C-alpha positions, 0 to 999 in steps of 0.5 A: 500500500505504501508503494501503490501511491508513492509516485503521487506523494513524491510529486506533492512533496517535491512540488516546489522543486518540480515547479522550479525546474520543469516550469509547471504551473500550479494548475499543471501540478494538479493535473498530474494528480488528475492523470494518476487518479483518473487512470486509477478510477477508470481501471478500478472496476477492471482491477477488482474483477482481475483480482477476484479472478487471478488472485492477490499474489500475482496482482501485488507483484504486478503492482510493485513492478509497475510502481517501479516503472512509473517512478523510474520514468518520473525521474527521467522526465524532460517536461510536463507532458511526459510527467503526466504519462508517467503518473498515469502509468502509476494509476494501474498499481493504485487500482490494484492495491485495495482489491488485492490487499483486502482479498489477502485480509479476508483469506488470512485474518480471522473476522474479529481481527480484520478491522485492526489489520485493515487499519494497519494495511491502510496506514501503508499509504500514509507511510508512503506520504511520510517517506516522500515528505521526509527521507526522500525530500532530504535525499533530494536536497543532497542528490537532486530530486531525480536521484531521490525518485530513482532510489524509490524506484529501486526500492519498489523493484526490490519489494517486487522481488521479495513478493515473488519469493515470499508470498504464498501461491494464489488459491483457485478462484472461490465459487461465488455464493449467495449474497451475504445478509449484511451486503447492501448495494446501496451501502456500497454506492453510498460509500463510493459517493462519500469517498469521491467527495472525501478524495476531492478534499484530501487530494487538494491538501496532498498536492498543494500543502507543500506548495502552500507552505513554500509560496505563502508561508515562507517555508524552505522546500525541505520544511514545506515537504515536512508538512506532508510527512507530518500529515503522513504520520498523523494519518498512520496513527489515525487509520490504525486507531479509528479502524480498530475502533470501527471493529466495535459493534455499530462504530463503523457505520457512525465514524465516516460522518463524524470523521468527515465533520472533523476534516471540515475543521482541519480545512478551516485551520488551513485557511486560518493559517494564512493569518496565523502561520503556525496553525498549518502544523496542527491543520496537517495533523488534523487532516491526517487524523480525520480526513485520511483516516475516514478512508480506512473506516470505509474499507472496514465497512467494505470488508464487513458487508462484501458478499462472498466472491465480491470483495475485490469488486466492492473494494474496487467500486469504493476505491474508484470513487476515492480515486475519482475524487483525487482526479477531480479535486486538485485541478478545481483547487488549483484553478480556484487558487490561481484566480482567488488565492489559497483562502477560497481554495481551503474553503472549497476543501471544507465544503467537500468534506462537509458534503461527504459527512452529509452523505454518510449520515444515513449510515449513522442513523441506520446504526442508531435505529433510524432518524427518531433515535 
């Protein structure tokens, strides 16, 4: 999971250096996220069926090899157009990540431990954010951003070799059984819509946080990249903690709306940082603790409600919504910031989180016994 989105965190953390060397505009930087997540959103339904058919081991090896190729190409790009192609290639491992890892959890982890394990699994994405925001940023200061990205590509290739040697063989495809009693197509689509709006806000923060720190708050590129690392660490703790809490009866249905509401406050803190610069640090922590963590709770719900043989497909549908949000959010944010400044941009992110919270409220009401309760 850490490798599956590393290329996008690298672009976000190294954004000030990329903007300077390649001459990319703020809107162009947002389009890189659109290319990666647009490809992931389009490919997710196909990826879910593929994982259900051929097994998670083969898909995880392919994920790591494709990540290595995408990172190697990013390190060699001469300009913005090739960068978009490289990031689009990275959309393929993104599409494979949740279906493949969720299938592993269903196959290997007892039901009572799946929520906690899912939280640790989802925290891998934020490990990628931390690596991009701190170690790779420090490495880029010494050997250049291209050398840092090529180092990440080599690490992904080594991980692919390890996966090929260490993971057990894929079992034969399971026979599709009758729908599970708890399974609800309406719930899956609701989680997909929730994830779309959540992804819009999170992607805007991921893509522009370092640039915001550098351009408006007077931070050095390394310090600005550390904001992404702080967000990543908070996201790790939040995903592990909230996913474990989601394992309690009724909590998984209540948490998405509550966490998205907390993310509204995080976005408002970012807007306030324009006047009180130190607020950007607690804002980054709050985005990781609430907005980023909500995605892990969504995956706990998917695993709990998936019908037999459909875990890959349902995971892919919810992931497709999340990736679509990542594709749409940053260009809108970038265009708004170019026209009006960062303040309205952070208010847009707050509105997206608020809409996500509203969409998730019916899950909470159903858990509580209905609107009267």
